[in-house]
N, C-alpha and C positions, 0 to 999 in steps of 0.2 A: 615692756615691749612683745609684739609678737613679730617675729621673722619668717621668711617664706624663703626655702633655700628651692635654686632653681640649677638645672643642669647644665652643660656647656651649649645645649641646644634651645635654654630658654624654657624649656619646661620645668613645672614646679614639681618637684619629688616629695619635700618635706617640709614639715613649721613648727617652730617653736614659739609658744604663750608664755610659757612662764622663765624663759632664759635657762632653761636647764634641759628639758626634756623636748627629743624630735620624734616627732610620729608622720607617718605617711599620711596622704589626705584619705585613704581608705582606713585611719582610725588606729595601724600597728606601730607600737613604740619600737624603735629600730636604735635611738641609744640617746646617749644623756651627754651632757657639759660639762666639764670640770676645769677649772684652772688653764683657760687657754686650750685645754686638751679633750678629742671626742672618745668615748667609751659605748663598748659594748653594756650593755646590762649585766654579764657573765664577768664582767670587768677587764676584759680585753684593750689594751690604747688601737683605738682604730687612726688616728690622725688628730690633727689641730684646727683650731677655731682662732682667726684672728683676722682684725679688720673686716670682719662679714662675711669671709669665705670659711669654708672648711676645707682643707687639703691632706690629703694621703699621707701615707707614711713616711713616704720620699721626697714630701714638699712642694708636690705638684697639684695646684689649685681643682681641686673637682666640684663642688658646690656655690655657688654664692646667694645671697644676700640681696634685696633691694637695697642697703647699707653699705654692700661691700666698698671697699677704695681700693686702688693699686689691683695688682694683678692680669691676668690678660685682658684682650680687648673680652666684652662679654655682649653675647647677643641679646634681641628685644625680647620680653619676656612673654611669656604666652597668661594668659587669663590663669587665674589660679580655680581649682573646681572646688565645688563643693566638699564640705570637712565632715566624715563619717562619721560618727559615736563612736568614740576613743575607747580602744579595750583597756583593760588596769595593765597596771605595768608591773613587769615581772621584779621580783624582789632584785638586787644590786650585788652583784659579790663582789669580793675586796678587791680594789683596783691593783693592775699591774703596774709596775715601777714604770716611770714616766722616760723613752728615752729622750737622749739629747735630739734637740729640732734639727731637723736638716736646715741647708739654707733653701729657700722658697724658689721656687722656681715661677717664670714667668709664662710658660706653655702646661697648656692642660694635661691632666691626668689621664692618664690611657686604662684606668683601673675603672671598671663600668661601678655605677654605684650600687648597684643591687649587690655585686660581692664587696667592697667596700663596707657598707654595712652588714652584711654575712660573714666577713671573717676572712674570708678566700682569699 
């Protein structure tokens, strides 16, 4: 099943075609999903994937898919751009230990999507 992930303004940011790897529409691999977690390719735990939402490490919703349930009010979704050819995925580093999951917040994250995926 393919998912498109949208930001708090309804803009599409990335997609997942294989239920594991996240790519920007520019074709760059940005992260992967494993056991309800979002990891960078270096193995850093970035956040959570639950109920169609990507949450930051503090439990605030950052991105939502068209299948997301619960969470804050979702804006209208903008049209999806065309997908560029996908770049090769980097090798996956060993995954960091998964922290305890925080309570999920009903308010949007203040973290930018770019800084979330860059690990800042």
